[in-house]
C-alpha atoms as an extended CHARMM CRD file, in Angstrom:
* protein
*
       263  EXT
         1         1  UNK       CA              9.8110000000       50.6350000000       -9.5280000000  PROA      1               0.0000000000
         2         2  UNK       CA              9.8410000000       51.8180000000       -6.0010000000  PROA      2               0.0000000000
         3         3  UNK       CA             10.8160000000       49.6290000000       -3.0100000000  PROA      3               0.0000000000
         4         4  UNK       CA              7.1550000000       49.4800000000       -1.3940000000  PROA      4               0.0000000000
         5         5  UNK       CA              5.2850000000       48.2670000000       -4.9430000000  PROA      5               0.0000000000
         6         6  UNK       CA              8.2270000000       45.8320000000       -5.4240000000  PROA      6               0.0000000000
         7         7  UNK       CA              7.4650000000       44.3770000000       -1.9360000000  PROA      7               0.0000000000
         8         8  UNK       CA              4.0670000000       44.1430000000       -2.4170000000  PROA      8               0.0000000000
         9         9  UNK       CA              4.6370000000       42.0160000000       -5.5730000000  PROA      9               0.0000000000
        10        10  UNK       CA              7.1450000000       39.8370000000       -3.7910000000  PROA      10              0.0000000000
        11        11  UNK       CA              4.6220000000       39.2290000000       -1.1290000000  PROA      11              0.0000000000
        12        12  UNK       CA              1.7240000000       38.4250000000       -3.6040000000  PROA      12              0.0000000000
        13        13  UNK       CA              4.0070000000       35.7250000000       -5.2390000000  PROA      13              0.0000000000
        14        14  UNK       CA              5.2650000000       34.4500000000       -2.1280000000  PROA      14              0.0000000000
        15        15  UNK       CA              1.4730000000       33.9820000000       -0.6980000000  PROA      15              0.0000000000
        16        16  UNK       CA              0.4890000000       32.5860000000       -4.3930000000  PROA      16              0.0000000000
        17        17  UNK       CA              3.2870000000       29.8310000000       -3.8480000000  PROA      17              0.0000000000
        18        18  UNK       CA              2.3290000000       29.0830000000       -0.5680000000  PROA      18              0.0000000000
        19        19  UNK       CA             -1.3750000000       28.7670000000       -1.7230000000  PROA      19              0.0000000000
        20        20  UNK       CA             -0.4830000000       26.3060000000       -4.4960000000  PROA      20              0.0000000000
        21        21  UNK       CA              1.6680000000       24.1440000000       -2.3500000000  PROA      21              0.0000000000
        22        22  UNK       CA             -1.1050000000       23.8920000000        0.1990000000  PROA      22              0.0000000000
        23        23  UNK       CA             -3.6380000000       23.0430000000       -2.5640000000  PROA      23              0.0000000000
        24        24  UNK       CA             -1.3390000000       20.4190000000       -3.8650000000  PROA      24              0.0000000000
        25        25  UNK       CA             -0.5960000000       18.9920000000       -0.3060000000  PROA      25              0.0000000000
        26        26  UNK       CA             -4.1520000000       17.8780000000        0.3270000000  PROA      26              0.0000000000
        27        27  UNK       CA             -4.1990000000       15.0600000000       -2.1770000000  PROA      27              0.0000000000
        28        28  UNK       CA             -0.6160000000       14.0930000000       -1.3640000000  PROA      28              0.0000000000
        29        29  UNK       CA             -1.2790000000       14.3420000000        2.3100000000  PROA      29              0.0000000000
        30        30  UNK       CA             -4.1930000000       12.1960000000        2.1040000000  PROA      30              0.0000000000
        31        31  UNK       CA             -2.4630000000        9.5860000000       -0.2070000000  PROA      31              0.0000000000
        32        32  UNK       CA              0.4350000000        9.3270000000        2.4300000000  PROA      32              0.0000000000
        33        33  UNK       CA             -1.7200000000        9.1990000000        5.4320000000  PROA      33              0.0000000000
        34        34  UNK       CA             -3.7610000000        5.9810000000        3.8210000000  PROA      34              0.0000000000
        35        35  UNK       CA             -0.8410000000        4.1140000000        1.8560000000  PROA      35              0.0000000000
        36        36  UNK       CA              1.0360000000        1.2670000000        3.5740000000  PROA      36              0.0000000000
        37        37  UNK       CA              4.2900000000        1.5060000000        5.2500000000  PROA      37              0.0000000000
        38        38  UNK       CA              4.4090000000        5.5170000000        5.3430000000  PROA      38              0.0000000000
        39        39  UNK       CA              1.1270000000        5.9180000000        6.3750000000  PROA      39              0.0000000000
        40        40  UNK       CA              1.4980000000        3.3100000000        9.5200000000  PROA      40              0.0000000000
        41        41  UNK       CA              2.3170000000        4.2050000000       13.0040000000  PROA      41              0.0000000000
        42        42  UNK       CA              6.0490000000        3.3200000000       12.7470000000  PROA      42              0.0000000000
        43        43  UNK       CA              6.6470000000        6.3420000000       10.8600000000  PROA      43              0.0000000000
        44        44  UNK       CA              6.0270000000        9.7110000000       12.7870000000  PROA      44              0.0000000000
        45        45  UNK       CA              2.9650000000       12.2020000000       11.6020000000  PROA      45              0.0000000000
        46        46  UNK       CA              5.8680000000       14.6850000000       11.4110000000  PROA      46              0.0000000000
        47        47  UNK       CA              7.7410000000       12.9270000000        8.9710000000  PROA      47              0.0000000000
        48        48  UNK       CA              4.7810000000       12.2910000000        6.9100000000  PROA      48              0.0000000000
        49        49  UNK       CA              3.9850000000       16.2140000000        6.9670000000  PROA      49              0.0000000000
        50        50  UNK       CA              7.4920000000       17.0190000000        6.0020000000  PROA      50              0.0000000000
        51        51  UNK       CA              7.4150000000       14.5350000000        3.0790000000  PROA      51              0.0000000000
        52        52  UNK       CA              4.0910000000       15.8860000000        1.7000000000  PROA      52              0.0000000000
        53        53  UNK       CA              5.6880000000       19.4020000000        2.0290000000  PROA      53              0.0000000000
        54        54  UNK       CA              8.6730000000       18.3480000000        0.0860000000  PROA      54              0.0000000000
        55        55  UNK       CA              6.5800000000       16.4720000000       -2.6470000000  PROA      55              0.0000000000
        56        56  UNK       CA              4.2670000000       19.2530000000       -2.9330000000  PROA      56              0.0000000000
        57        57  UNK       CA              6.9260000000       22.0150000000       -3.5100000000  PROA      57              0.0000000000
        58        58  UNK       CA              8.6810000000       19.5980000000       -6.2230000000  PROA      58              0.0000000000
        59        59  UNK       CA              5.7040000000       19.0870000000       -8.1280000000  PROA      59              0.0000000000
        60        60  UNK       CA              3.5200000000       22.2440000000       -7.9430000000  PROA      60              0.0000000000
        61        61  UNK       CA              5.6480000000       23.6630000000      -10.7540000000  PROA      61              0.0000000000
        62        62  UNK       CA              4.6120000000       21.0410000000      -13.2590000000  PROA      62              0.0000000000
        63        63  UNK       CA              0.9970000000       20.5180000000      -12.2980000000  PROA      63              0.0000000000
        64        64  UNK       CA             -2.0360000000       22.4480000000      -13.6850000000  PROA      64              0.0000000000
        65        65  UNK       CA             -2.8140000000       25.9000000000      -11.9590000000  PROA      65              0.0000000000
        66        66  UNK       CA             -4.8240000000       25.7880000000       -8.7580000000  PROA      66              0.0000000000
        67        67  UNK       CA             -8.0490000000       27.3320000000       -8.0960000000  PROA      67              0.0000000000
        68        68  UNK       CA             -8.4590000000       31.1010000000       -7.1450000000  PROA      68              0.0000000000
        69        69  UNK       CA             -8.5450000000       31.5510000000       -3.4860000000  PROA      69              0.0000000000
        70        70  UNK       CA            -11.9450000000       33.1280000000       -2.6100000000  PROA      70              0.0000000000
        71        71  UNK       CA            -12.4610000000       32.3700000000        1.4630000000  PROA      71              0.0000000000
        72        72  UNK       CA            -14.0080000000       29.2840000000        2.9450000000  PROA      72              0.0000000000
        73        73  UNK       CA            -17.1480000000       28.9890000000        0.7480000000  PROA      73              0.0000000000
        74        74  UNK       CA            -18.9880000000       26.1010000000       -0.1290000000  PROA      74              0.0000000000
        75        75  UNK       CA            -17.0880000000       25.6230000000       -3.3180000000  PROA      75              0.0000000000
        76        76  UNK       CA            -13.6770000000       25.5660000000       -1.6460000000  PROA      76              0.0000000000
        77        77  UNK       CA            -14.9320000000       23.1290000000        1.0980000000  PROA      77              0.0000000000
        78        78  UNK       CA            -16.1170000000       20.8580000000       -1.6120000000  PROA      78              0.0000000000
        79        79  UNK       CA            -12.7340000000       21.1260000000       -3.5860000000  PROA      79              0.0000000000
        80        80  UNK       CA            -10.9280000000       20.1780000000       -0.2830000000  PROA      80              0.0000000000
        81        81  UNK       CA            -13.0820000000       17.2270000000        0.2880000000  PROA      81              0.0000000000
        82        82  UNK       CA            -12.5210000000       16.2600000000       -3.2560000000  PROA      82              0.0000000000
        83        83  UNK       CA             -8.8400000000       16.1170000000       -2.8330000000  PROA      83              0.0000000000
        84        84  UNK       CA             -8.5090000000       14.4570000000        0.2870000000  PROA      84              0.0000000000
        85        85  UNK       CA            -10.9270000000       11.6860000000       -1.3940000000  PROA      85              0.0000000000
        86        86  UNK       CA             -8.7920000000       11.2830000000       -4.2600000000  PROA      86              0.0000000000
        87        87  UNK       CA             -5.5720000000       10.9280000000       -2.2490000000  PROA      87              0.0000000000
        88        88  UNK       CA             -6.9210000000        8.5490000000        0.1500000000  PROA      88              0.0000000000
        89        89  UNK       CA             -8.2270000000        6.5590000000       -2.5670000000  PROA      89              0.0000000000
        90        90  UNK       CA             -4.9040000000        6.2090000000       -4.2530000000  PROA      90              0.0000000000
        91        91  UNK       CA             -3.3890000000        5.1810000000       -1.1450000000  PROA      91              0.0000000000
        92        92  UNK       CA             -6.2640000000        2.5390000000       -0.0230000000  PROA      92              0.0000000000
        93        93  UNK       CA             -5.9810000000        0.8470000000       -3.4350000000  PROA      93              0.0000000000
        94        94  UNK       CA             -2.1290000000        0.3860000000       -2.7960000000  PROA      94              0.0000000000
        95        95  UNK       CA             -2.9770000000       -0.4640000000        0.8530000000  PROA      95              0.0000000000
        96        96  UNK       CA             -5.0900000000       -3.6350000000       -0.5540000000  PROA      96              0.0000000000
        97        97  UNK       CA             -1.9140000000       -4.8320000000       -2.3380000000  PROA      97              0.0000000000
        98        98  UNK       CA              0.1580000000       -5.0340000000        0.6740000000  PROA      98              0.0000000000
        99        99  UNK       CA             -2.6380000000       -7.0270000000        2.5290000000  PROA      99              0.0000000000
       100       100  UNK       CA             -2.4760000000       -9.6250000000        0.0100000000  PROA      100             0.0000000000
       101       101  UNK       CA              1.0740000000      -10.3230000000        1.4280000000  PROA      101             0.0000000000
       102       102  UNK       CA             -0.4250000000      -10.0720000000        4.9060000000  PROA      102             0.0000000000
       103       103  UNK       CA             -2.8680000000      -12.7930000000        4.0440000000  PROA      103             0.0000000000
       104       104  UNK       CA             -0.7050000000      -14.8910000000        2.4640000000  PROA      104             0.0000000000
       105       105  UNK       CA              1.4660000000      -14.8570000000        5.1970000000  PROA      105             0.0000000000
       106       106  UNK       CA             -1.4600000000      -16.1310000000        7.5130000000  PROA      106             0.0000000000
       107       107  UNK       CA             -2.1540000000      -19.0070000000        5.2160000000  PROA      107             0.0000000000
       108       108  UNK       CA              1.1420000000      -19.8860000000        5.0860000000  PROA      108             0.0000000000
       109       109  UNK       CA              1.4760000000      -19.8530000000        8.9150000000  PROA      109             0.0000000000
       110       110  UNK       CA             -1.6930000000      -21.9250000000        9.5990000000  PROA      110             0.0000000000
       111       111  UNK       CA             -0.0980000000      -24.5520000000        7.2460000000  PROA      111             0.0000000000
       112       112  UNK       CA              3.6600000000      -24.3770000000        9.1400000000  PROA      112             0.0000000000
       113       113  UNK       CA              2.3940000000      -24.2380000000       12.5930000000  PROA      113             0.0000000000
       114       114  UNK       CA              3.4870000000      -20.8150000000       13.0560000000  PROA      114             0.0000000000
       115       115  UNK       CA             -0.1420000000      -19.4570000000       13.7640000000  PROA      115             0.0000000000
       116       116  UNK       CA              0.5450000000      -19.2000000000       17.3150000000  PROA      116             0.0000000000
       117       117  UNK       CA              3.4580000000      -17.0430000000       17.1360000000  PROA      117             0.0000000000
       118       118  UNK       CA              1.7190000000      -13.6890000000       17.2680000000  PROA      118             0.0000000000
       119       119  UNK       CA              3.1730000000      -10.0860000000       17.9510000000  PROA      119             0.0000000000
       120       120  UNK       CA              2.4270000000       -6.4940000000       18.0840000000  PROA      120             0.0000000000
       121       121  UNK       CA              2.4380000000       -5.2710000000       14.3840000000  PROA      121             0.0000000000
       122       122  UNK       CA              3.2960000000       -1.5580000000       14.3240000000  PROA      122             0.0000000000
       123       123  UNK       CA              2.7730000000       -1.3240000000       10.4060000000  PROA      123             0.0000000000
       124       124  UNK       CA             -0.8610000000       -2.5840000000       10.3290000000  PROA      124             0.0000000000
       125       125  UNK       CA             -1.9470000000       -1.8010000000       14.1650000000  PROA      125             0.0000000000
       126       126  UNK       CA             -3.1640000000       -4.4590000000       16.4970000000  PROA      126             0.0000000000
       127       127  UNK       CA             -1.3330000000       -7.8790000000       16.8420000000  PROA      127             0.0000000000
       128       128  UNK       CA             -0.8620000000      -10.4440000000       13.4800000000  PROA      128             0.0000000000
       129       129  UNK       CA              1.3470000000      -13.4380000000       12.8690000000  PROA      129             0.0000000000
       130       130  UNK       CA              5.1470000000      -13.2580000000       12.2260000000  PROA      130             0.0000000000
       131       131  UNK       CA              4.8510000000      -14.8260000000        8.9320000000  PROA      131             0.0000000000
       132       132  UNK       CA              2.3680000000      -12.0110000000        7.8170000000  PROA      132             0.0000000000
       133       133  UNK       CA              4.5470000000       -9.3660000000        8.9660000000  PROA      133             0.0000000000
       134       134  UNK       CA              7.3330000000      -11.0310000000        7.4380000000  PROA      134             0.0000000000
       135       135  UNK       CA              5.3700000000      -10.9890000000        4.0200000000  PROA      135             0.0000000000
       136       136  UNK       CA              4.3960000000       -7.4530000000        4.5910000000  PROA      136             0.0000000000
       137       137  UNK       CA              7.8470000000       -6.2450000000        5.0530000000  PROA      137             0.0000000000
       138       138  UNK       CA              8.8530000000       -8.2970000000        1.8260000000  PROA      138             0.0000000000
       139       139  UNK       CA              6.1910000000       -6.3550000000       -0.0400000000  PROA      139             0.0000000000
       140       140  UNK       CA              7.5330000000       -3.1980000000        1.0770000000  PROA      140             0.0000000000
       141       141  UNK       CA             11.0460000000       -4.0730000000        0.3770000000  PROA      141             0.0000000000
       142       142  UNK       CA              9.9910000000       -4.8580000000       -3.5130000000  PROA      142             0.0000000000
       143       143  UNK       CA              7.9450000000       -1.9700000000       -3.4950000000  PROA      143             0.0000000000
       144       144  UNK       CA             10.7880000000        0.3510000000       -3.1400000000  PROA      144             0.0000000000
       145       145  UNK       CA             13.5930000000       -1.7440000000       -4.6970000000  PROA      145             0.0000000000
       146       146  UNK       CA             11.4060000000       -1.9410000000       -7.7290000000  PROA      146             0.0000000000
       147       147  UNK       CA             11.2090000000        1.9170000000       -7.7980000000  PROA      147             0.0000000000
       148       148  UNK       CA              7.5180000000        1.4500000000       -6.8810000000  PROA      148             0.0000000000
       149       149  UNK       CA              7.9040000000        5.0850000000       -5.1040000000  PROA      149             0.0000000000
       150       150  UNK       CA              8.7590000000        6.7340000000       -8.2500000000  PROA      150             0.0000000000
       151       151  UNK       CA              5.6540000000        5.1360000000      -10.0440000000  PROA      151             0.0000000000
       152       152  UNK       CA              3.3950000000        6.5530000000       -7.3740000000  PROA      152             0.0000000000
       153       153  UNK       CA              4.8640000000       10.2070000000       -7.9560000000  PROA      153             0.0000000000
       154       154  UNK       CA              4.3490000000        9.5520000000      -11.4730000000  PROA      154             0.0000000000
       155       155  UNK       CA              0.7420000000        8.3360000000      -10.7210000000  PROA      155             0.0000000000
       156       156  UNK       CA              0.1560000000       11.3920000000       -8.6480000000  PROA      156             0.0000000000
       157       157  UNK       CA              1.4240000000       13.7110000000      -11.6030000000  PROA      157             0.0000000000
       158       158  UNK       CA             -1.0810000000       11.5700000000      -14.2120000000  PROA      158             0.0000000000
       159       159  UNK       CA             -3.9000000000       12.0770000000      -11.6380000000  PROA      159             0.0000000000
       160       160  UNK       CA             -3.3820000000       15.9840000000      -11.1660000000  PROA      160             0.0000000000
       161       161  UNK       CA             -3.5020000000       16.1120000000      -14.7920000000  PROA      161             0.0000000000
       162       162  UNK       CA             -6.4650000000       13.8240000000      -15.6350000000  PROA      162             0.0000000000
       163       163  UNK       CA             -8.2430000000       15.2440000000      -12.3220000000  PROA      163             0.0000000000
       164       164  UNK       CA             -7.0200000000       18.7800000000      -11.9500000000  PROA      164             0.0000000000
       165       165  UNK       CA             -7.6570000000       20.6040000000       -8.7260000000  PROA      165             0.0000000000
       166       166  UNK       CA            -11.1180000000       22.0340000000       -8.3340000000  PROA      166             0.0000000000
       167       167  UNK       CA            -12.7050000000       20.0490000000      -10.8890000000  PROA      167             0.0000000000
       168       168  UNK       CA            -15.5280000000       17.3620000000      -10.3720000000  PROA      168             0.0000000000
       169       169  UNK       CA            -15.1930000000       13.6540000000       -9.2580000000  PROA      169             0.0000000000
       170       170  UNK       CA            -15.2460000000       11.2690000000      -12.0550000000  PROA      170             0.0000000000
       171       171  UNK       CA            -18.2030000000        8.9550000000      -12.4470000000  PROA      171             0.0000000000
       172       172  UNK       CA            -18.4920000000        6.9420000000       -9.0150000000  PROA      172             0.0000000000
       173       173  UNK       CA            -19.4650000000        3.9470000000      -11.0180000000  PROA      173             0.0000000000
       174       174  UNK       CA            -15.8060000000        3.4820000000      -11.7010000000  PROA      174             0.0000000000
       175       175  UNK       CA            -14.8340000000        3.2470000000       -8.2090000000  PROA      175             0.0000000000
       176       176  UNK       CA            -17.6300000000        0.7770000000       -7.6470000000  PROA      176             0.0000000000
       177       177  UNK       CA            -16.2920000000       -1.2400000000      -10.6040000000  PROA      177             0.0000000000
       178       178  UNK       CA            -12.6400000000       -1.2340000000       -9.7380000000  PROA      178             0.0000000000
       179       179  UNK       CA            -12.7060000000       -2.0770000000       -6.1310000000  PROA      179             0.0000000000
       180       180  UNK       CA            -14.6740000000       -5.3610000000       -6.3300000000  PROA      180             0.0000000000
       181       181  UNK       CA            -12.2720000000       -6.7050000000       -9.1240000000  PROA      181             0.0000000000
       182       182  UNK       CA             -9.1930000000       -5.4030000000       -7.0150000000  PROA      182             0.0000000000
       183       183  UNK       CA            -10.4670000000       -7.3860000000       -3.8700000000  PROA      183             0.0000000000
       184       184  UNK       CA            -10.7940000000      -10.6360000000       -6.1250000000  PROA      184             0.0000000000
       185       185  UNK       CA             -7.1590000000       -9.9510000000       -7.2790000000  PROA      185             0.0000000000
       186       186  UNK       CA             -5.9500000000       -9.5800000000       -3.7910000000  PROA      186             0.0000000000
       187       187  UNK       CA             -7.4880000000      -12.7330000000       -2.4950000000  PROA      187             0.0000000000
       188       188  UNK       CA             -6.3180000000      -14.6430000000       -5.7140000000  PROA      188             0.0000000000
       189       189  UNK       CA             -2.7630000000      -13.2620000000       -5.3740000000  PROA      189             0.0000000000
       190       190  UNK       CA             -2.6540000000      -14.4110000000       -1.5230000000  PROA      190             0.0000000000
       191       191  UNK       CA             -3.7700000000      -17.6420000000       -2.2830000000  PROA      191             0.0000000000
       192       192  UNK       CA             -1.3270000000      -18.0310000000       -5.5140000000  PROA      192             0.0000000000
       193       193  UNK       CA              1.6530000000      -16.8380000000       -3.3230000000  PROA      193             0.0000000000
       194       194  UNK       CA              0.7130000000      -19.2710000000       -0.3560000000  PROA      194             0.0000000000
       195       195  UNK       CA             -0.6320000000      -22.3230000000       -2.2970000000  PROA      195             0.0000000000
       196       196  UNK       CA              3.1670000000      -24.0330000000       -3.1350000000  PROA      196             0.0000000000
       197       197  UNK       CA              3.6450000000      -24.0190000000        0.7100000000  PROA      197             0.0000000000
       198       198  UNK       CA              0.1440000000      -25.0670000000        1.6100000000  PROA      198             0.0000000000
       199       199  UNK       CA              0.6530000000      -27.9300000000       -0.5860000000  PROA      199             0.0000000000
       200       200  UNK       CA              4.0580000000      -28.8290000000        0.3050000000  PROA      200             0.0000000000
       201       201  UNK       CA              2.8550000000      -28.8680000000        4.2110000000  PROA      201             0.0000000000
       202       202  UNK       CA              0.0340000000      -30.8670000000        3.5020000000  PROA      202             0.0000000000
       203       203  UNK       CA              1.9010000000      -33.5770000000        1.8620000000  PROA      203             0.0000000000
       204       204  UNK       CA              4.2480000000      -33.6720000000        4.8250000000  PROA      204             0.0000000000
       205       205  UNK       CA              1.3560000000      -33.7550000000        7.1900000000  PROA      205             0.0000000000
       206       206  UNK       CA             -0.1850000000      -36.7070000000        5.1280000000  PROA      206             0.0000000000
       207       207  UNK       CA              3.1810000000      -38.2560000000        5.0500000000  PROA      207             0.0000000000
       208       208  UNK       CA              3.4720000000      -38.4390000000        8.7980000000  PROA      208             0.0000000000
       209       209  UNK       CA             -0.1610000000      -39.4210000000        9.3680000000  PROA      209             0.0000000000
       210       210  UNK       CA              0.4740000000      -42.4830000000        7.2320000000  PROA      210             0.0000000000
       211       211  UNK       CA              3.5860000000      -43.3370000000        9.1480000000  PROA      211             0.0000000000
       212       212  UNK       CA              1.6990000000      -42.9190000000       12.2270000000  PROA      212             0.0000000000
       213       213  UNK       CA             -0.9150000000      -45.3960000000       11.1740000000  PROA      213             0.0000000000
       214       214  UNK       CA              1.7050000000      -47.9080000000        9.6900000000  PROA      214             0.0000000000
       215       215  UNK       CA              4.2390000000      -47.5290000000       12.6410000000  PROA      215             0.0000000000
       216       216  UNK       CA              2.6140000000      -46.1910000000       15.7570000000  PROA      216             0.0000000000
       217       217  UNK       CA              5.2910000000      -47.4150000000       17.9320000000  PROA      217             0.0000000000
       218       218  UNK       CA              7.7810000000      -44.7060000000       16.4930000000  PROA      218             0.0000000000
       219       219  UNK       CA              5.5540000000      -42.2360000000       17.7930000000  PROA      219             0.0000000000
       220       220  UNK       CA              6.1310000000      -40.0910000000       14.4130000000  PROA      220             0.0000000000
       221       221  UNK       CA              3.7990000000      -37.3740000000       15.6740000000  PROA      221             0.0000000000
       222       222  UNK       CA              6.1190000000      -35.9820000000       17.9760000000  PROA      222             0.0000000000
       223       223  UNK       CA              8.4000000000      -35.1750000000       14.8920000000  PROA      223             0.0000000000
       224       224  UNK       CA              5.7500000000      -33.5590000000       13.1450000000  PROA      224             0.0000000000
       225       225  UNK       CA              5.7130000000      -30.2270000000       14.3240000000  PROA      225             0.0000000000
       226       226  UNK       CA              9.6000000000      -29.9500000000       14.4340000000  PROA      226             0.0000000000
       227       227  UNK       CA              9.7940000000      -31.0050000000       10.8550000000  PROA      227             0.0000000000
       228       228  UNK       CA              7.0270000000      -29.0150000000        9.6560000000  PROA      228             0.0000000000
       229       229  UNK       CA              8.2730000000      -25.5830000000       11.1570000000  PROA      229             0.0000000000
       230       230  UNK       CA             12.0110000000      -26.6360000000        9.4590000000  PROA      230             0.0000000000
       231       231  UNK       CA             10.7510000000      -27.5100000000        6.2800000000  PROA      231             0.0000000000
       232       232  UNK       CA              8.4140000000      -24.4460000000        6.2460000000  PROA      232             0.0000000000
       233       233  UNK       CA             10.8900000000      -21.9990000000        7.0450000000  PROA      233             0.0000000000
       234       234  UNK       CA             13.4230000000      -23.6770000000        4.3830000000  PROA      234             0.0000000000
       235       235  UNK       CA             10.5480000000      -23.3530000000        1.7710000000  PROA      235             0.0000000000
       236       236  UNK       CA             10.0670000000      -19.6560000000        2.9340000000  PROA      236             0.0000000000
       237       237  UNK       CA             13.6370000000      -18.9070000000        2.0830000000  PROA      237             0.0000000000
       238       238  UNK       CA             13.1270000000      -20.5940000000       -1.6100000000  PROA      238             0.0000000000
       239       239  UNK       CA              9.7980000000      -18.4200000000       -2.0890000000  PROA      239             0.0000000000
       240       240  UNK       CA             11.3400000000      -15.2580000000       -1.2430000000  PROA      240             0.0000000000
       241       241  UNK       CA             13.6110000000      -15.3980000000       -4.1980000000  PROA      241             0.0000000000
       242       242  UNK       CA             10.6060000000      -16.0970000000       -6.5060000000  PROA      242             0.0000000000
       243       243  UNK       CA              8.1920000000      -13.4960000000       -5.2190000000  PROA      243             0.0000000000
       244       244  UNK       CA              9.2910000000      -10.6450000000       -7.3130000000  PROA      244             0.0000000000
       245       245  UNK       CA              7.5270000000      -11.3890000000      -10.2850000000  PROA      245             0.0000000000
       246       246  UNK       CA              3.9710000000      -12.0810000000       -9.0790000000  PROA      246             0.0000000000
       247       247  UNK       CA              4.2740000000       -9.2000000000       -6.3500000000  PROA      247             0.0000000000
       248       248  UNK       CA              5.1850000000       -6.9730000000       -9.5600000000  PROA      248             0.0000000000
       249       249  UNK       CA              2.0930000000       -7.7060000000      -11.2710000000  PROA      249             0.0000000000
       250       250  UNK       CA              0.0740000000       -7.2350000000       -7.9520000000  PROA      250             0.0000000000
       251       251  UNK       CA              1.4600000000       -3.5450000000       -7.6640000000  PROA      251             0.0000000000
       252       252  UNK       CA              1.0330000000       -2.9820000000      -11.4630000000  PROA      252             0.0000000000
       253       253  UNK       CA             -2.9060000000       -4.0480000000      -10.9620000000  PROA      253             0.0000000000
       254       254  UNK       CA             -3.1110000000       -1.5870000000       -8.1290000000  PROA      254             0.0000000000
       255       255  UNK       CA             -1.4770000000        1.3050000000      -10.2100000000  PROA      255             0.0000000000
       256       256  UNK       CA             -3.6480000000        0.4060000000      -13.1120000000  PROA      256             0.0000000000
       257       257  UNK       CA             -6.8680000000        0.5240000000      -10.8600000000  PROA      257             0.0000000000
       258       258  UNK       CA             -5.6830000000        3.8100000000       -9.4990000000  PROA      258             0.0000000000
       259       259  UNK       CA             -5.5550000000        5.2760000000      -13.1600000000  PROA      259             0.0000000000
       260       260  UNK       CA             -9.0710000000        4.1010000000      -13.8520000000  PROA      260             0.0000000000
       261       261  UNK       CA            -10.5980000000        5.7600000000      -10.6690000000  PROA      261             0.0000000000
       262       262  UNK       CA             -8.7360000000        9.1780000000      -11.1890000000  PROA      262             0.0000000000
       263       263  UNK       CA             -9.0880000000        9.1830000000      -14.9610000000  PROA      263             0.0000000000
């Protein structure tokens, strides 16, 4: 084989590899933009792009073949839109579970008197409570400590096998039935996580209220807020050691919902 022909073949193979990587990067990049922690303003867009390229290069050889490139026709535009929609859906379902932690933190802050402690939240955008941010970060730590990132990569590979690039989207009724159920699980999970502290702080407030009625000269209401704060922080430290199991169940529910949507 002469050098010119070999160079032409090598060039075609290189362009094929680049095209495959770009097709795969659509779904992965959309998921990284929509998912929590990584898809926030705290992570630069350049880092997310590099991570999407690295994952695409690593996963492209084990995924089903991509459609042939025929230019920017209607079919190509629809395929790109489908890939972006699938990636955003996976990231959005996972983000809902992280919002469970933020909601639980807000409920706890209302009971402990820490609702006034607000600061800029770079992970969610805007301003939110300190306790809510603590729960959000705790969810992130538990996600990576429990190999959630590896489970997410496995879910991506399964989604490519169940819904290859270029195929039609699944039945939209699946998405319509999965998302409301997951929303209910988010609210139930937030209330389950915050309920022990809410009940404990309610008992403390009732005790100080009864003491204020029985012995008003002691002025126990001045001690109510400091005691509530100290007790709330102490109970938060105890709760942190017991959150792994319920948070893992929430992550499992999010992954199951994503599999139902992409299957």
